[in-house]
C-alpha positions as CSV (number, residue, x, y, z in Angstrom):
1,M,-7.0,-22.8,12.7
2,F,-4.4,-21.1,10.5
3,S,-4.2,-17.3,10.2
4,I,-2.2,-14.5,8.7
5,T,-2.4,-10.9,9.7
6,V,-1.5,-7.8,7.7
7,R,-1.2,-4.3,9.1
8,D,-1.7,-0.7,7.8
9,H,-3.0,2.5,9.4
10,V,-5.7,5.1,8.8
11,M,-6.1,8.7,9.8
12,V,-9.6,10.1,10.3
13,A,-11.4,13.0,12.0
14,H,-14.8,12.6,13.7
15,S,-16.9,13.6,16.6
16,F,-19.3,11.7,18.9
17,R,-22.7,12.4,20.3
18,G,-23.4,11.5,23.9
19,E,-22.0,12.5,27.3
20,V,-20.2,9.2,27.7
21,F,-17.7,10.5,25.1
22,G,-16.7,13.6,27.1
23,P,-14.3,15.8,25.2
24,A,-14.5,13.5,22.2
25,Q,-17.9,15.0,21.4
26,K,-15.8,17.8,19.8
27,L,-14.2,17.2,16.4
28,H,-10.9,15.4,16.9
29,G,-8.5,13.3,14.9
30,A,-7.5,9.6,15.3
31,T,-4.8,7.5,13.8
32,F,-5.5,3.8,14.0
33,V,-3.1,1.0,13.4
34,V,-5.3,-1.6,11.6
35,D,-4.7,-5.3,11.7
36,A,-6.7,-7.6,9.5
37,T,-6.4,-11.3,10.3
38,F,-7.6,-14.0,7.8
39,R,-8.5,-17.5,9.1
40,R,-9.1,-20.9,7.7
41,S,-8.9,-24.4,9.2
42,E,-7.0,-26.0,6.2
43,L,-4.3,-24.4,4.0
44,D,-5.1,-24.0,0.3
45,A,-3.5,-25.9,-2.5
46,D,-0.4,-23.6,-2.3
47,N,-0.1,-24.3,1.5
48,I,-1.1,-20.7,2.4
49,V,-4.0,-19.1,4.2
50,V,-4.2,-16.3,1.6
51,D,-1.8,-14.4,-0.6
52,I,-0.3,-11.9,1.9
53,G,0.4,-9.4,-0.9
54,K,-3.2,-9.4,-2.1
55,A,-4.4,-9.2,1.5
56,T,-2.2,-6.2,2.1
57,E,-3.3,-4.5,-1.1
58,E,-7.0,-5.0,-0.3
59,L,-6.7,-3.7,3.2
60,K,-4.9,-0.6,1.9
61,A,-7.7,-0.1,-0.7
62,V,-10.4,-0.4,2.0
63,L,-8.6,2.0,4.2
64,A,-8.1,4.5,1.3
65,D,-11.9,5.1,1.3
66,L,-11.6,6.3,4.9
67,N,-8.2,7.9,5.1
68,Y,-7.8,11.6,5.7
69,R,-11.6,12.0,5.9
70,N,-13.9,13.7,8.4
71,L,-16.2,10.8,9.0
72,D,-18.9,13.2,10.1
73,D,-19.2,14.3,6.5
74,V,-19.6,10.7,5.0
75,P,-23.2,10.3,4.1
76,E,-23.3,6.5,5.0
77,F,-22.2,7.4,8.5
78,A,-24.8,10.2,9.1
79,G,-26.2,10.1,12.6
80,I,-23.8,7.2,13.6
81,N,-21.1,7.4,16.3
82,T,-18.1,6.1,14.3
83,S,-16.5,4.5,17.3
84,T,-13.5,2.3,17.1
85,E,-15.7,-0.8,17.4
86,F,-18.0,0.4,14.7
87,L,-15.1,1.1,12.3
88,A,-13.6,-2.3,12.9
89,K,-16.9,-3.8,11.7
90,V,-17.0,-1.5,8.7
91,I,-13.5,-2.5,7.6
92,A,-14.1,-6.2,8.2
93,D,-17.3,-6.2,6.2
94,R,-15.7,-4.3,3.3
95,L,-12.8,-6.9,3.3
96,A,-15.4,-9.7,3.3
97,D,-17.1,-8.1,0.3
98,R,-13.7,-8.1,-1.5
99,V,-13.1,-11.8,-0.6
100,H,-16.5,-12.7,-1.9
101,A,-15.9,-10.7,-5.1
102,G,-12.6,-12.7,-5.7
103,A,-10.2,-9.8,-5.2
104,L,-8.0,-11.9,-3.0
105,G,-7.9,-14.8,-5.5
106,E,-9.7,-18.0,-5.8
107,G,-7.8,-19.6,-3.0
108,A,-9.3,-17.0,-0.6
109,R,-12.7,-18.5,-1.1
110,G,-11.8,-21.1,1.5
111,L,-11.3,-18.5,4.2
112,E,-13.6,-19.0,7.1
113,G,-13.3,-15.7,9.0
114,I,-11.8,-12.3,9.3
115,T,-10.9,-10.3,12.4
116,V,-10.1,-6.6,12.2
117,S,-8.5,-4.8,15.1
118,L,-8.1,-1.0,15.3
119,H,-5.4,0.1,17.8
120,E,-6.1,3.5,19.2
121,S,-2.8,3.4,21.1
122,H,-0.3,0.8,22.5
123,V,-2.7,0.2,25.4
124,A,-6.2,0.2,23.8
125,W,-7.8,-1.4,20.8
126,A,-11.1,-2.8,19.6
127,S,-11.8,-5.8,17.3
128,Y,-14.6,-7.2,15.2
129,E,-14.6,-10.9,14.2
130,R,-16.9,-12.2,11.5
131,A,-17.4,-15.4,9.6
132,L,-17.1,-15.6,5.8
């Protein structure tokens, strides 16, 4: 399996419900380093997994919708704990939508999967892997 990974970051504010979250039940900020990995078993006609420039642009666009936002105020997240794991899935699904819409080019239609990892720090992160 071939893969390429592009990286960006996103800054959000949010709070959680539930005692398991301790002090994170209060409004707090988080800065995540975000890695998006694109996979395929065979390279495309240009001998690449996907255009790295387009992958970088699309990750940036997906993150722009979340960046500098209080996720508690986003209607689609109402009543949801926007955990690191949850956000990894949201970002992966939004990237998948862009692949299917052709935003990463025709060659990207041969992609087989995406993994998105959100790094909370240098010692902790969460990932979501999905097929395309």
